[in-house]
C-alpha positions as CSV (number, residue, x, y, z in Angstrom):
1,M,0.3,-0.2,0.0
2,S,2.1,3.2,-1.1
3,A,-0.7,5.9,-0.6
4,K,-2.3,6.0,3.3
5,L,-5.8,4.4,3.6
6,K,-7.9,6.4,6.4
7,V,-9.7,3.7,8.8
8,V,-12.4,4.3,10.7
9,I,-13.6,1.6,13.3
10,A,-17.1,1.1,14.7
11,G,-17.7,-1.2,17.8
12,C,-15.2,-0.6,20.1
13,G,-15.8,-4.3,22.3
14,H,-12.5,-6.5,23.2
15,I,-12.4,-7.9,19.9
16,V,-11.5,-4.7,18.4
17,E,-7.7,-5.5,19.9
18,Q,-6.9,-7.8,17.2
19,W,-7.6,-5.3,14.6
20,L,-5.9,-2.3,16.4
21,K,-2.9,-4.4,16.7
22,Y,-2.6,-4.8,12.7
23,A,-3.9,-1.2,12.1
24,V,-1.2,0.3,13.9
25,A,1.7,-1.5,12.7
26,E,0.9,-1.1,9.3
27,P,2.1,2.2,7.8
28,G,-0.3,2.1,4.9
29,L,-2.7,2.9,7.3
30,E,-4.0,5.8,9.7
31,I,-6.6,5.3,12.2
32,C,-8.6,8.6,11.9
33,G,-11.8,7.6,13.9
34,L,-13.2,5.1,16.5
35,V,-16.9,4.9,16.8
36,D,-18.9,3.1,19.7
37,L,-22.5,3.5,21.3
38,K,-20.7,4.7,24.4
39,P,-17.8,7.3,23.4
40,E,-16.0,6.5,26.7
41,Q,-15.5,2.7,25.5
42,A,-13.7,4.3,22.3
43,R,-11.7,6.8,24.1
44,K,-10.0,3.7,26.1
45,W,-8.9,2.1,23.3
46,V,-7.2,5.6,22.1
47,D,-5.7,6.1,25.3
48,A,-4.8,2.4,25.5
49,F,-2.9,2.4,22.0
50,G,-1.4,6.1,22.0
51,L,-3.4,7.1,19.1
52,Q,-3.1,10.6,18.1
53,N,-5.7,12.8,15.9
54,V,-8.6,10.4,16.5
55,Q,-12.2,11.6,16.6
56,V,-14.2,9.5,18.7
57,G,-18.1,9.5,18.9
58,S,-21.2,7.3,18.5
59,D,-22.5,8.6,15.1
60,L,-20.7,6.7,12.5
61,A,-22.2,8.4,10.0
62,A,-20.8,11.8,11.3
63,I,-17.5,10.4,11.9
64,L,-17.3,9.4,8.4
65,K,-18.0,12.9,7.1
66,A,-15.6,14.4,9.1
67,T,-13.0,12.1,8.3
68,R,-13.3,11.1,4.9
69,A,-12.5,7.6,5.8
70,D,-11.4,5.0,3.0
71,I,-12.2,1.9,5.1
72,V,-14.9,0.8,8.1
73,F,-13.7,-1.9,10.1
74,D,-17.0,-3.5,11.6
75,C,-16.4,-5.1,14.9
76,T,-20.0,-4.2,16.3
77,T,-22.3,-7.1,17.3
78,P,-24.0,-9.0,15.3
79,S,-27.4,-7.3,14.9
80,A,-25.6,-4.1,14.0
81,H,-23.7,-5.2,11.3
82,T,-26.0,-4.8,8.3
83,E,-26.8,-0.6,9.7
84,V,-23.0,-0.1,9.9
85,T,-22.1,-1.9,6.2
86,L,-25.0,0.2,4.6
87,T,-24.1,3.5,6.1
88,A,-20.0,2.7,5.4
89,L,-21.2,1.7,1.7
90,R,-23.2,5.2,1.2
91,H,-20.4,7.0,2.2
92,G,-18.1,5.2,-0.3
93,C,-15.6,3.2,2.2
94,H,-14.6,-0.3,1.8
95,V,-15.7,-2.8,4.4
96,F,-13.6,-5.2,6.6
97,G,-16.0,-6.5,9.1
98,E,-16.3,-9.0,11.8
99,K,-18.6,-12.0,11.3
100,P,-21.2,-13.2,10.8
101,M,-22.3,-10.9,8.2
102,A,-25.7,-10.2,9.1
103,D,-28.9,-11.6,11.5
104,S,-30.7,-13.0,8.3
105,I,-30.6,-13.8,4.9
106,A,-33.1,-10.6,3.6
107,N,-30.3,-8.3,5.3
108,A,-27.4,-10.3,3.8
109,R,-28.9,-10.0,0.8
110,R,-29.1,-6.0,1.4
111,M,-25.5,-5.8,2.3
112,V,-24.5,-7.5,-1.1
113,A,-26.8,-5.7,-3.3
114,A,-25.3,-2.3,-1.5
115,A,-21.8,-3.4,-2.1
116,R,-22.0,-4.0,-5.6
117,Q,-24.3,-0.7,-6.2
118,A,-21.4,1.3,-4.6
119,N,-18.6,-1.0,-6.2
120,R,-16.5,-1.1,-2.7
121,V,-15.2,-3.9,-1.6
122,Y,-17.3,-5.8,1.7
123,A,-15.2,-8.9,3.1
124,V,-16.0,-10.9,6.1
125,M,-13.3,-11.7,9.1
126,Q,-13.1,-15.4,8.6
127,N,-9.7,-15.4,10.3
128,R,-9.6,-19.3,10.7
129,R,-9.3,-20.0,6.8
130,F,-5.8,-18.5,6.9
131,T,-4.1,-20.9,9.4
132,P,-1.0,-23.5,8.2
133,G,-3.4,-26.1,10.0
134,I,-6.4,-25.7,7.5
135,R,-4.3,-25.1,4.5
136,T,-2.4,-27.9,5.2
137,F,-5.3,-29.9,5.8
138,S,-7.4,-28.7,2.6
139,R,-4.4,-29.2,0.4
140,V,-4.1,-32.8,1.5
141,L,-7.8,-33.4,0.5
142,A,-7.3,-31.5,-2.8
143,S,-4.3,-33.9,-3.9
144,Q,-6.8,-36.2,-3.4
145,A,-4.0,-38.6,-2.3
146,I,-6.9,-40.5,-0.2
147,G,-9.5,-40.1,-3.4
148,K,-12.7,-38.3,-3.4
149,L,-14.0,-36.7,-0.1
150,T,-17.3,-38.4,0.8
151,T,-17.7,-37.5,4.3
152,L,-16.6,-34.6,6.7
153,H,-16.8,-34.4,10.4
154,S,-16.2,-32.0,13.1
155,T,-16.2,-31.6,16.4
156,F,-16.1,-28.2,18.5
157,L,-16.3,-28.4,22.5
158,I,-15.1,-25.5,24.6
159,G,-16.3,-24.1,27.8
160,A,-16.4,-20.4,26.9
161,H,-17.2,-17.8,29.8
162,F,-17.8,-14.4,28.1
163,W,-20.3,-12.4,30.0
164,T,-20.6,-10.6,27.0
165,F,-23.5,-10.4,24.4
166,Q,-23.0,-13.9,23.5
167,N,-24.1,-14.8,26.7
168,R,-27.6,-13.0,25.9
169,M,-28.2,-14.7,22.6
170,R,-31.0,-17.3,22.0
171,H,-28.7,-19.4,19.5
172,P,-25.0,-18.3,20.7
173,L,-23.3,-21.4,19.4
174,L,-25.1,-21.5,15.8
175,L,-25.2,-17.7,15.7
176,D,-21.9,-16.4,17.0
177,M,-19.4,-19.3,16.8
178,A,-20.1,-22.3,14.2
179,I,-20.1,-19.8,11.5
180,H,-16.2,-20.3,11.5
181,T,-16.4,-24.0,11.6
182,F,-19.3,-23.7,8.7
183,D,-17.2,-22.0,6.5
184,E,-13.9,-23.9,7.1
185,A,-16.3,-27.1,5.5
186,R,-16.8,-25.2,2.6
187,F,-13.1,-24.4,2.2
188,I,-12.0,-27.8,3.1
189,S,-14.5,-29.7,1.4
190,G,-14.8,-27.3,-1.8
191,A,-18.7,-27.9,-1.6
192,E,-21.8,-25.8,-1.4
193,P,-24.4,-26.4,1.3
194,V,-27.6,-28.1,0.1
195,S,-29.7,-29.1,3.1
196,V,-29.5,-29.2,6.7
197,F,-31.0,-30.9,9.7
198,A,-30.4,-29.3,13.1
199,R,-30.9,-29.5,16.9
200,D,-29.5,-26.6,19.7
201,W,-30.1,-27.1,23.0
202,K,-29.2,-25.6,26.4
203,P,-28.2,-28.6,28.4
204,E,-28.4,-28.4,32.3
205,G,-25.7,-26.3,33.8
206,C,-24.9,-24.3,30.6
207,W,-24.5,-20.8,32.0
208,F,-25.7,-19.3,28.2
209,D,-29.3,-17.7,28.3
210,G,-29.8,-19.9,25.3
211,E,-28.7,-22.8,23.3
212,A,-25.3,-23.4,23.6
213,S,-24.8,-27.0,22.6
214,A,-25.9,-28.3,18.9
215,V,-25.5,-31.2,16.6
216,C,-26.2,-30.5,13.0
217,F,-26.4,-32.8,9.8
218,F,-25.3,-31.3,6.4
219,E,-26.0,-32.4,2.8
220,M,-23.1,-30.6,0.3
221,T,-22.6,-30.8,-3.1
222,N,-20.6,-33.3,-4.7
223,G,-22.3,-36.0,-2.3
224,V,-20.6,-34.7,0.3
225,V,-22.2,-35.2,4.0
226,F,-20.9,-32.8,6.9
227,S,-21.2,-33.3,10.3
228,Y,-21.1,-30.7,13.5
229,R,-21.2,-31.5,16.8
230,G,-20.4,-28.5,19.4
231,S,-20.7,-27.1,22.9
232,W,-19.8,-23.3,24.4
233,C,-20.2,-25.2,27.6
234,A,-18.2,-28.0,27.7
235,E,-16.0,-27.9,30.5
236,G,-12.6,-30.2,30.4
237,F,-11.1,-31.9,27.4
238,N,-11.7,-29.1,25.4
239,T,-11.0,-29.1,21.2
240,A,-9.0,-26.2,19.7
241,W,-10.6,-23.4,18.5
242,D,-10.8,-24.5,15.0
243,A,-12.6,-28.0,16.1
244,E,-10.9,-31.2,15.5
245,W,-11.4,-32.9,12.2
246,H,-11.9,-36.2,10.3
247,A,-12.3,-36.6,6.5
248,I,-13.2,-39.9,4.8
249,A,-12.4,-40.4,1.3
250,T,-13.0,-43.3,-1.2
251,K,-9.1,-44.6,-0.6
252,G,-8.6,-43.4,2.9
253,S,-8.9,-40.6,5.7
254,A,-7.1,-37.5,7.0
255,R,-7.4,-36.2,10.1
256,W,-6.7,-32.8,11.4
257,D,-6.4,-31.7,15.4
258,G,-7.5,-28.1,15.0
259,L,-4.3,-27.1,15.5
260,N,-1.2,-27.5,13.1
261,A,-1.2,-31.5,13.6
262,V,-2.4,-33.6,10.2
263,S,-2.2,-36.7,9.0
264,A,-3.2,-38.7,6.5
265,Q,-3.8,-42.7,5.4
266,A,-4.5,-44.2,2.0
267,A,-5.2,-48.0,1.3
268,V,-2.6,-49.6,-0.6
269,K,-3.9,-53.2,-0.3
270,I,-7.6,-53.9,-0.1
271,P,-8.7,-57.5,1.4
272,D,-9.9,-59.6,-1.8
273,G,-12.5,-61.9,0.1
274,R,-10.1,-64.5,1.1
275,P,-10.2,-65.5,4.7
276,E,-6.1,-65.2,5.0
277,E,-6.3,-61.3,3.6
278,G,-8.3,-61.0,6.9
279,I,-11.1,-57.7,6.9
280,F,-8.8,-54.9,7.1
281,S,-7.0,-53.0,3.8
282,T,-3.2,-52.3,4.6
283,L,-2.8,-48.6,5.2
284,E,0.2,-46.1,4.4
285,P,1.2,-42.9,5.7
286,V,0.1,-40.1,3.2
287,E,2.9,-37.4,3.1
288,I,1.8,-34.3,4.4
289,P,2.9,-31.0,2.0
290,A,4.2,-27.8,3.3
291,V,2.4,-24.8,3.5
292,E,3.4,-21.0,3.4
293,C,3.8,-19.9,7.3
294,L,1.2,-17.9,8.3
295,E,0.8,-15.3,11.4
296,N,-2.1,-14.9,13.5
297,G,-5.2,-15.8,11.6
298,H,-6.7,-12.1,12.0
299,H,-3.8,-10.6,10.9
300,A,-2.9,-13.4,8.1
301,W,-7.0,-12.5,7.0
302,L,-6.1,-8.8,6.7
303,D,-2.9,-9.0,5.0
304,H,-4.8,-11.2,2.2
305,T,-8.0,-8.8,2.0
306,F,-5.6,-5.5,1.9
307,A,-3.7,-7.4,-0.9
308,Q,-6.4,-8.4,-3.0
309,L,-8.2,-4.6,-2.4
310,A,-4.2,-3.2,-3.6
311,K,-4.9,-5.3,-6.9
312,G,-8.4,-4.8,-7.3
313,E,-9.4,-8.3,-7.0
314,R,-11.9,-10.2,-4.4
315,P,-10.8,-11.3,-1.2
316,E,-11.4,-15.1,-0.8
317,T,-14.3,-14.1,2.2
318,H,-15.7,-11.2,0.3
319,C,-20.0,-10.9,1.0
320,E,-20.9,-12.8,-2.0
321,D,-19.0,-15.9,-0.9
322,N,-19.6,-15.4,2.9
323,I,-23.3,-15.3,2.5
324,K,-23.2,-19.1,1.8
325,S,-21.1,-19.7,4.8
326,L,-24.2,-17.5,6.7
327,A,-27.2,-19.5,5.3
328,M,-25.8,-22.7,6.8
329,V,-25.5,-21.0,10.1
330,L,-29.3,-19.3,9.7
331,S,-30.5,-22.6,8.3
332,A,-29.5,-24.9,11.2
333,I,-31.3,-22.6,13.5
334,E,-34.5,-22.8,11.0
335,S,-33.9,-26.1,11.4
336,S,-33.3,-26.4,15.0
337,E,-36.4,-24.3,15.7
338,S,-38.9,-26.0,13.2
339,N,-37.4,-30.0,14.0
340,Q,-37.3,-30.2,10.2
341,T,-34.8,-30.1,7.3
342,V,-34.4,-27.4,5.5
343,A,-33.2,-26.7,2.3
344,I,-30.5,-24.0,2.0
345,P,-30.7,-20.8,-0.5
346,R,-28.7,-21.2,-3.6
347,D,-29.9,-18.4,-4.9
348,L,-27.7,-15.5,-3.1
C-alpha cells in the first residue's frame, strides 16, 4: 500500500484489540476515527494504543463525513452489522467486517447488493481459514491422495465464559461461533451446502441464556456429507477453537486436530475376500505437504484482504462468498426451531 488508507473503526468491544494491533503496525493505514454507542469505551482504546488525531463519537455517519475515511472496520455486535455496513458503503467506504455478516439472509442480501452498487469491497473476517493447519488439511484433500472426499466430521467443544453479548443470545453457538466451522467446512471440502437437519439446546448447567450446544447434519454438493457437533458449555477436554476434523474419502482418511497436526492414511492393499487376507486394508501414511507460514489468523486475513484490494481483486471471503456460510448458520437455526430438514438457499 503506497498511499495511506484512512480507517474508521465501528464498535469498540474486546475484539477490536486484534484489529487495532494490525492497524497501528501497518504503515499504509491511518486510524482516523473510533465509533461506539459508548464513546468512553472508544476513548479507552485511544489511550491504550496512544492514538493521535483520532475522532471519537457515537455517530458513524458523522465521523465518516468528518474524516473522509476509505475503510470501515466493523467490529460491532452481529445485530448492528447491517446498518454499519450500509452506512459505510453509502459514504463510499470499503468494509472489512466481523462475522457473522448479518442476522438474516434478507439483511445479508441487502448488504451484498449495496456493495455491488457502491462498487466497494465488503469482506467478512474468517480468520480461521488463514492458519497453517487448515491450509495443510485442505491441500491434502484437494490432492486426492486419499481419493474423493465423501464425508467430513467436525467436533467443537469449548467451555467459554464470556459474560458479554453472546451470553444473552438465543442461539449463541450457532449464530456467533459455528459460522467459523461451517465456513471452514466449505473451504476444506470445496463443496456448497444443500440442506441441513439440526438441533441446538441448553443443557443442564449451561451458563448461557440460550442454546449453547448443537448437532447438525449437512448435505453438500459433490455428494459430500458434513456433520457438526459442538458446545460452548463443555467443561474439560476442550478441542481447539478450529475444532477437530476427520475426513473420509474413497481411498483413505485424514485427520486434523484443529491446531497444526495433520495426518492421512491411504489404502494400498484391499482384502479380496479370502479368509487369509483378513478384513482390513493395508494402509500407508500420506506425505503431508508444506504450506506457507501464516501469522495470527486475524492478521493473515487482513494481509490477504488488503493485498486483494490493492490488486483490484476479490478477497477470499468477500460478501458474495461469505453469505453462503451465513446461510448454513441461519438454516441450521431454522431447522432446530422447526425440527425439520431445511433446504439451504442457493440463489444468494
